[in-house]
N, C-alpha and C positions, 0 to 999 in steps of 0.2 A: 483452428484454421478452417476446417470444414464447416463448422457452424457459421463463422463469419462470412464464408463464401455463400452459403445457402441464404443467409439473411440479407447480405448487401450486394452480392454480385452473382446471383444464381445462374446467369447465362454462361458462366465459365465452369460450372460444377463438374462437367464431364470431360473437360480438357485434360490431356495428359500433363500439360505444363501449368496446371491451375494455380499452383502455389507461387510460381514466378509471376504469373498473370495477376494474382492477387496483389502482389507488391506493386506491379505497374499501375493497377487501378487505384490503389491507395495513394501512390506517388502523384498521379495525375490529378486526383481529386484534391489533394492538399496543395499542389501547385496552383490550381485554379482558385482555391480559397485564399491563399496568401496574396496572390495577384490582385484579387478583388479588395482585400484589405488595403494594400499599398495604394491602389488607385484612388481610394477615398480618404486616405490618411489615417487609417485605423492602427492602433497599437494594442496588441493583445495583452502584453505585460508580463505573462508568466507562462511561456511556451515550453514547459517541461514535457518530457515524453509522456507522462501520465495524463497530460491534458490534450494529447493529440490522438485522435481516434481513427480506427480502421474505416469508419463510415465516411471519412473525408470531412469531418467536422473537428472543432476544438471545443473544450469546456473550460470552466473556471474563469468567468468574465469579471470577477471582482476588480482586478487591477487595470482593466482596459481603459483606453482614452482615445480621443482623436486629436491629432496635431492641429494647432492654429498656425503658427509660423512654420514654414517648411524647414525641417532640420532632420537629416538622416540619423542623428545621434539622439533624438528626442527619447527620453525615458520618463515614465510617470510612476511606475510601481515602486513602492517603498523598499521592496526586497531586492530590486535589481540595481545593486550599488555599482556594478562594473559595466553596465550597459549591454549585457549579454543579449537582452531581448529588445534592444533599441529599435526604433521604427525601421531604419534602413538595414538592420541585421536580421530581420525576420525571415527572408528567403534562405540564407545559409543555415540559420538555426533549424528551419524545417527540414532541410536536407540532412543535417546532423541527426535529428530525431528519426528520420526515415532510415538512416543507416543503422540505428539501433534496432528498428523493426526488422530490417533485413537480416540482422544477425540471428533473430529468432527463427528464421525460415530456412536456414542452411540445411538442416537435416531433412527437411521436407522437399526442398528443390531437387536435391540429389542425395538420397540416403546412402549411396554406394561410393560417392566421390565428393568429399567435402570441398576439395580444392576447385573442382568444376563448379560446384554450387556457389562458392565464394566469388569465382570469376564472373559468373552470370549475374549475380546480385550486385556486385561492384559496378558492373557496366550499367545496370539500371539505376543505381544510386547516382552515378556520375552523370546520368542523363537529366537529372532534375533541373540544373540551371538552364538547360536549353528549353525544356518544356515550360518552366516558369517564365522565362524571358519571352517566349512566343505568346503566352497568354497575357502577360503584362503589356507587351507591345501592342497587341490587338486592342486592349483596353485604352491604351494611350492614343492610338489612332482615333478611336471613337471620341475621346475627350478633346482631341484637337480638330475634330470634324473632318478627318481624312477617311476616304472610303476605299481607296486602293492601296496596295502594298508596293513600296519602293525601297530599294536597298538603304537609302539614306535615312529612313524613318527612325531607326534606333538612335542614331547620332542626333537627330532633331529632338527627339523626346528627352534624351539625356542632357542635351544642350540647354533646354529650358530649365530643367532642374538645377543644373550647374549655375545658370544665371540667377536663379532664385535663392540659392543657398547663401546664407550669411547676409541677406538683404532685408530681413524682416518681413518677408512676403507671406501673406496669409494663403495657405495652400488651397483652400476651398474657393476663396475669392479669385485666385489666380485663374483657374480654369473657367469659372463662371464668367469672368470679365473678358476672357479671350473671345467669347461669343460676341460681346459688345464691340470688340475690335473688328471682328468679321463683319459686323453690321456697319462699320465705318467710323468708329470712335475709339482711338487708341488711348486717350487720356485716362479713363478709369482703371485700366490694367497697368499702365505705365506708372501711375502714381503709387502703386503698391510697393515699388522698389525704392530703397534708400538711395541707391545710385543706379539709374536705369541704363547705364552705358552697355552693360552686358546684355540686357534685354533688347536694347535697340539693335545690337548686332544679330541677335537671334531672330528677331521679327522679320528681318530681310529674308533670311532663309525660309522662314515659315510662309511668307508671301509667295516665294518662288515655288515652294512645294505645293501650295494650294493651286497654283496656276497650272499644274500638271493634270488637274481634274476639272472636268466640265460640270461643276456643281454651282448652282446659283448661291450667292452669299446668304440670302435669307433662309434657304433650305439647309445650308450647312450650319448656320447659327442655331436653327431650331433643333437640329439633330444633336448639337453640342449641349443644348439646354436639357435634353432628355437624359443625359448621362452625367452631367456635372451638377451636383446638388446646390441649392441655395442654402439649405439648412442641414447642419449636422448636430449631433449632441455635443454642443460646445461645453467644454469642461466647467466653465464658471456657471453655466446654466444648470448643468447636472448637479454641481455642488450646492447651488441654491435650492434646487428642488429636493435634494436629499435632506438638507438641514430643515427645510419647512416640513417635510414629511415626518421627520423625527419628533417635531413638536405638534404633530397632529393635523397640519395644514397640507392637504394634498393638491390644492389648487395650482401651485406652480408646476408640479409634476404633470397634472392633467393638461395644462396649457402647452407645456413642452411636448408632451406625447402627441397632442393633436396637430401641432405644427409639423412634427417629424413624420407624421403619417403621409404627408405629401411633400417630400423634400425637394422635388424638382420644379415646383411651381411657386412663384412669388405670391405671397399671401398678404392681403391688405391688413395693416396693423401689426404685422409680425416682423417688422424691420429689425428690431433688437435681437431677434433670434438668429439673424444672419451675421451678426457682428462678433469680432473676437473679444476676448476678455479685456476689461479696462486695465489701464497701466498698473493700478494698485492691487490687482488681483493676486499677483505673486505666482510662485511656482505651484502647479497643481500636482498633488501627490495622491496616488491611489493605494488601496490596501486590499488584501484578499477578502475582507469582509465588507467592502464598499457596497 
């Protein structure tokens, strides 16, 4: 623990509560990491405790993937047969991992009173959902082009996802095309929905929420484009690049890597890299050796 503090959080080395603060730092770093995953549709795939680090990172990215269609239950890893590490389950799984880390710190937090240590650490573990939600919501405000904080923002963000679930909506395109709506054209985002009735109800609330801020539409849309990517590592493109690389052809990988280097700017000739998998692609399955 002392080594980890010296290496990753040296500013707390002399604090009397440094071991409890170590937990807080790791918790907050992991909350920020998972929030950023979820905001861009990333699925780690194998969130075991041994893949969760004190530095606030994770390792073992073999089974990772990005969602195309929004689905909280999306699973890609071949070993995740019960959906433990599904896209929407990543925040509570990280909290579970952190609780295992907290158990290792009991004797350090209070060597003389384990019950007191357990109480303190339990309080910090239980604070994870709040910290995660605040970070995720801040990111969602940015994705929606909102610059101020209002109490209804959480319901607004969750309402959009509820409207998208089960509608075949491409998660990445959804947010990118919301900027097109802000610029005055609702058709491109509306056509993503199999049945846009739920989205139509949501958009009215979105318009009212935007009206609470004195932000020009063009500036809002530009800000949205800076945080909502055009391109992600689409699973079918990754699969094609890997298969070509196995046969000695690195060109598809090189092209994909070049496009992904500037994911927020539309690139001439790269339209195919922003499209979801074709209907015949089938279910994408990842492996620890991918």
